[in-house]
Phi, psi and omega in degrees: 000128178250150177236140177272198181292137180252147170242117184266120176253307180225131177275111180253112183302324181301328180278341193252004182289144163217160185062031173059223187290336181300305181287329177302314177294324180297314181296315180296327181295337180281351177103001176281141184240153179300133177076019179300129179247121185284154176296134184279129177229151184289319187216081177293157177281123179263125178251121181276127183240141179233138175222144183277346182259159176297162184279359186254018177265165183304308183295313184289325176298321181296319176299310186293319191261344182238298186296309185296315174300324179293325176298319178295317180296310184294335179265010181056037177081004183278341175241129178229144183257122172265101191264137179231131188238171171060037177070020183301322179257327181203130175288170187306313185283348181257354188298317182298315180297319180296321181285316181300323183280346182091010177296330172229159181273322182223150178198158168274115183245111186269116183303327182300332182275354183224056185297328180293317182283330183228068186297320184288337175296343180292342181302327187301327183273003185275001178256146179260338178236140180198180181289164181239163172050230186294340177290332173299313181296318179299322178298308182296320180295320179292319178301313181293329178288322190259342182238089190296346182298333181288317175296326179295319178300322176293313181299325178297340177256017176064037177224158177232146180282140178245318187202146179248131171240158176226175181254186177284165176295166177288142173232155177246111178264118183243140178286336180242158177308136184228105185286325176202175187287346174293342182289350179283346181302132179083359181255167180259118184234143181254137167211161182266322185290137176296330175297310185293328176297319176292322178299315180299316180298314181294332179276002174103356180273165173262109181287137183231136175263124175225133179305136182290133180144200180304338179300323180294314178303312183293325179294322177287323180296322183276347183094001177294329175240143175265339183190174185224126175256112188199162173299141194300326182285325177297320176297320180296313182290340173277354186062031180299331182294344177291325182250346178225073189276001181260110192236128172247134185208160178206147172302330188273348179286111191277127174272321179068021185264091183276141179243083180287128169273117187236162180234144173305130187297323179296322177294316179302313182295337181280347180280139173299153181304323182297329180276328171298317178297323179297320178295317178298318179295319180298319178296315181299317179293324179293320179301329182299334186248350188295321182301315180297320179296319179297317180297312181295322180295318178296315179299320178295322179296317178297319179298319180296321178296317179294321177296331179278000177099004181285149176264098186253128176234133176276126179286146175273171187296326180293325178290320178296316180296322179295320179291319178302319179294320181295327182287342183050048185299331179292326175293322178295319177299315182297320179295321179295317178301314181299319180293316180297316182292325177294332179268008174102356180271077191293342182273358188302314182294316181296318180292320176302319179295319180295316181293320179298319180297319178292317178302317181299329178292338182263353182265140178291150176282124180257138177282000000 
């Protein structure tokens, strides 16, 4: 679904709700009121925003229906977002270039798609277990606060972070019944992340690269692939459950796929301090409600899969821990660090250590 340019006159909560009462309560909790009428100004600053995903996904809906209206509210109508979705202005792999050059003012720039420009950001996907819901956001915010190299990588590309979004946990879609994750051994499994391909290999599977799209569906249908390791919603929107209806998933299976909403640094610097502060306030208020929305959205996604006939089982913590051990993810991290340092990125090991220490603070102690 694509949306054209919007003109905001009155923010009506009734028109902007999604996820029923959960998001309704979330929006109201931020201080926005029904029938809020903005102060009239002759020429508000219009900020052009680009996102590669449709506007009807959990993350993008939250931007459209919560964060962007709050930016307008906090700036007293002086900042308005002209939002473009589904790659209308820039596809996923082109977003960073479009934003850095100033072709757009704001964009969702995914580090995984720009590993050359943001090598240290790749660390986030190197964990197999991690925090969920609002704790994911708290993790990323703390990392950016305490490890300045990440903000520097953005600044080196002429962008600044505004807001962090994340995705759903990892799910395993299997064409055949799968009692537990040890069953992937000897099978052919697809994933996009280079980290996950190594994890699959260490767990005994044969990692396979297949271009994302109908090709994945057809490969599972034909038997070329036995399964798909992907965030649970991407599998759903691909209709993977039609040909791979046996699904194992857990809140604790970490995707590590951060979606930073960033702004062109020149545009940011051109804003008066009061409007920069308004954006920060809007982000802070949005974070207060994001965790609840993420939890409800994930639960709804699981329900939709079951309603579609999929056999979905939630893994328990001992199964997740066993799979993490099987992936030898720490060995994979160490190999990546060695490669990065050999290529001149001398801070790779130190940064991996800093991020790991923060991650450990967010993980529960297991007996």
